[in-house]
N, C-alpha and C positions, 0 to 999 in steps of 0.2 A: 265391619272390615277395617283393619288398621295396617299400617306399613309393616313389612316383614321384620324390621328390627325393633318393633314395639312388642311388648308383652300384653296379655290380658290376664289380670290377676284378681282374685277375690279380695275385696277390701279388707276383710279380717286379717289377711296375711301381710297387710301393709301398715298395720297399726302397732303402736308400742304397747298397748294394753287392750283388753276387751272393751267394747262399748259400755258406757256407764250411764245409768239413769240419774236424773237430777234429784234434788232434795224435795221432799214432800213437806212443805211448810207454807203457811199463809203469807201473803204480801202484807206489809205494814207501812205506815207513813215513813218516809225517809227522814230520819232525824239523827242528830248526834254522829256517832262513828259507825252507824250501821252500814254494811255493804249494800250495794245496789243489786236488785233482783232482776234477772232477765227471764222473761216468759215468752211463749209463742207470740203473743200479741205485741211484744216489743220489737219484733223482727220485721223489717219491711219486706215487701215482695221481692226486692232486688238484693236482699240479704244483708242489710245493715241494721245496727242497733238504733232504732228510731221510736223510743217510747213516747206516748202522748204526755205522760208524766212519770218521772222516775219514782220507783217505790223501793223499799228496803225489805230485808228479811232478818228475823231475829231467831237464831238457833245456835246452840253450842257446837253444832256440826258443820257450820257454814264453811269453814276452811277446807273441808274435804270436797267441796263442790265449787271451788274457785277456778275460773278459767285461766289457763296459762297461754303463753305465746304458742301459736301453732294449733291450738284446740279448735274444733268445730263443734257446733251443736245442731242437731236436726230434730224437727218436730216429728213426734211419733204417733200422733192421733188427731182425729178431727179433720176439718176442711183444709187445714194448713199442713197436713202430713207431707213430709218431703222437703219442706222449707228449710233452708240452711243459713247459718251465720258463722263466719270465721272471726274468732276473737281478735280484736285490735287493742293494743295497750293504751291507745289514746282514749278508749272508752272507759278506762278506769277499772277498779276492782268489780268484777261481776260474778254473782252466784247464780248458777243455772237451775231452773225450776224442774219439777217432776215430769212434766209432759215433754221434756227435751232429753235427748240422748247425746252424750259427749263422745266424740271421736278424737283420738290423739294419734295422728299419723307418725310413723317412724320416719323422721326427716331424711334418713339415709336411703330410704326406699321411695318415699312419696312426698313431694313438695305440697304443703298444706294449701298454698295459693292455687296450685294446679288442680288439686282435688275440688276446692271450692268452685273454681270455674267449671269443672266437669259437672258439678251438681246443678248447673244452670242449663245444661244441654237438653235438647229434645229427647235424646236417647235415655237420659236419666229420668226425665219426667214420664216417659212411656213406661219405664220400669216401675216407677212409683204407682202409676195408674193400675198396672197389672197386679202388683204385690200388695197393694193396700186394700184390695177388695175383700170386704168382710160382710157377714150377714147383717151386722149392725153398723156401728160407726167405723169408718175407714181407719186403718192403722198399720204401722210397720214397727216391729220390735227390734231390739239390738242385734239378735242373731240374724234376722232377715237383712238388716242393713249390712251385716258382715258378709252376706252372700253376694252383695252387689259386685258385678264384674267391672273393673276399672282398666281402661287402656293405659299402659305405662311406657312412655319413652324413657330414654336415658335421663339421668338427673339434670344434666345441663340443658337438655331440650325442654324438660318440664319447666325449669326456671325461666327459660326464654319465652315459652308460650304464656306462662302465668304473668310475666312482666308486661308483655304487650297487651294482654287482655285487661290487666289491672290498670294500666295507663289509660286505656280506652274508657274504663269505668270512671276514672277520675275526670276525664274530659266530659263524659255524659253528666256527671254530678255538677260540674261547673256550669254547663249549659242549662241544666235544669234550675240551678239557683238564679241564673240570669233571667230565665224565662219567668220564674216566680216573682222576681223583683219587678220585671216589666209589667206583669199582670197587676201587681199592687199599685204601681204608678198609674196605670190606665184606670184602675178602679177609682183612685183619687181624682183623676182628671174628669171622669164621668160625673162624679159628685159635684165637682166645681162647674162643669160646662152645662150639664143637663138641669141644674137648678138655677142657672143664671148668676151664680156667684162670681164666675169669671166670664167676661164678655169678649168675643172675638171680633165683633163688628159693632161699632157705635152708631 
C-alpha cells in the first residue's frame, strides 16, 4: 500500500538500460595501474564496499564494466542474492564481477539513492526470498530484477526521503566507528590490567 499520489512501477521501466551482467575474469593481485575488482564478497551486509583486501582485474574489456555515478550492483546468486551496492566515487575506479548485475536508474524517473534505500526494506527482502527459490542454488537474473515493483513518489520527494535515510546511515557509521575504537581501547586496557602491567591499587 502506498499513498495515492505515488506510483508502483516495474524497475525495468525506471532504468536507462537493461540490467547488465558483470565481467567473467579472475581476480589478480592489485598492482600497477590495474583497476579494482568488486565482487559479492566485497560488499558489506549494509551495502558498502568493504573488501578484506582489494584485488584487481586484468582484461582488455574492463572499461566496459566500470561503474559510474548512479549505478547499483546486485548479487544474482548464492547466499548473498539480493545484496546491493550503490557506487560511490570515493571508492575509486571499480570493475564489477560476473556474479553481480548492474542497474543504471534513469535519474529523471528514479533517484539512485532512493532505490538503494528501498533495496534495504523488508518488502524487498520478502520479494527476494520468494523470487530466488530454485531447485539448486538460489538466484535472481536480470530479467527477474527488472520485474521488481518499486514505489515511486515524485522526484523531489524521492530525493528528500533518500537524503534523510542517507544522513541516518552516516550517523550509524560514525557511531559504529566510535564503538569499534572503544572496543580496541578496552582490549588494550584488559591486557594491561589483567596481566598486572598497570596497577590500580598499590
